[in-house]
N, C-alpha and C positions, 0 to 999 in steps of 0.2 A: 474554450479559448475564443477570444474576440478577433475576428479578421475584418479589418476595415481598410479600404483602398488597396487591397492586395497585400497587406502587411499583417502578420500575426503580432498582436500587441502582447508585451510581456505580462503574464497573468498575475504575478505577485507584486506588481508596482501599483501605485496610486494612479487613477485614471488621468489625472492632470499630467503626470510624468509619462505615462504610457502612450498618450497620444503623440508625444514628441518623437516617437519612433518612426512616425510617418514623415517622409521627406516633404518639406514645405510647411510643416506645422511646428512652431516653436512654442515656448512657454506662454507667451502672451496670447497668441491665437487660441491655444488650447484652453486657457482660462476663460477667454471670451466665449468660446463655443459652449463650454460646460455651464457657465453662468446663464447663457441664453436659454439652455435647455433645462435649467434649474436642477442639475445633477451635482451632488455633493463632491467637492474636489478631493476629499479624502477617501472616497470609495475605491476599493481595489478593483482591478479589471475583471478578476474572476467573479466578483460579486454583482456585476451589472446584470440587469434583466434583459431579456430579448427585445423588449420594447425600447429600452434605452439604447441598446446597440443599433437598432433599426433607425432611431432618430439621429444618432451620431453618423451613421452611414449616409443618411439623406443630406445632412448639413455639410459633411466633408465632401460629398459628391459635387457640391457647388463651388468648392474652393479648388484652385489649381494645385495638385499634389502629384507626387511620384513621377510616373513616366511623362505626363504632359509638361510638368514643370522642368524636369531634366532636359526634355527636348527643346523647350523654349529657351533655357539658359544656353544650351549648346548652339542654337541658331543665333542667339544674340552675340555670342563670341565669334561665330563664323562671320556674321555681318560686319563686326568691327574689323576683322582681319581682311575681309574682301574690300572694304572701302579704304583700307590703308591708313587707318587712324593710328595715333600713337599707342593707345591702349591695345589695339589689335596687334600691333607690332610687338609689344611687350609680352602679350600672351603667346604669340607664335614663337618667340625666343625663350619662353619659359622664365621670364624675369618678373620681379614685382611690378605691378601696374599702377600702384596707388602712391607713388612718390617716395617709397622707402629707399634708404641708402643701400648700395650693393657692394661698396668696397669691403664692408664687414657686415656680419649679421644677416645674410640672405641665404643661409645654408639650406633652409627648408625648401625654398623655391629653386635654388641653383643646384642643389645636390651636394653630396659629401665631397670634400676636396681630396684629391689623390696626390700624395707626395711622389715626386719623380726624383730619383737619385741622380746626382750629377755624375757625368762620365769621368772615370779615372784615366789619366793619361799614362800609357804604358811607357816605362823607362827601360832603356837598353843598357 
């Protein structure tokens, strides 16, 4: 089992897809890294040699991934909130921050709507 950047890669997937399990590495960066190391994109993770895994660790060590990247993103959001920017305010209120409408279609960000029943007036 290949463990790179503190993440166990899924052993039955192609290496191109398996690298995307690491936070901060998407399909395009994965493809670029593998082509730079001249590793076949269709190779399964379990079929990699120790030498190839060592090369991958070395290259991925230079890219911001996992904990460092999560910390950076969190600090960026905190900075936006501290300076009082519009985007920071939207993040603090847990609303969409990129101009989407909120009257409808913001359920993922705003949460599930809870129906409140109207009060019945007691008759005498």
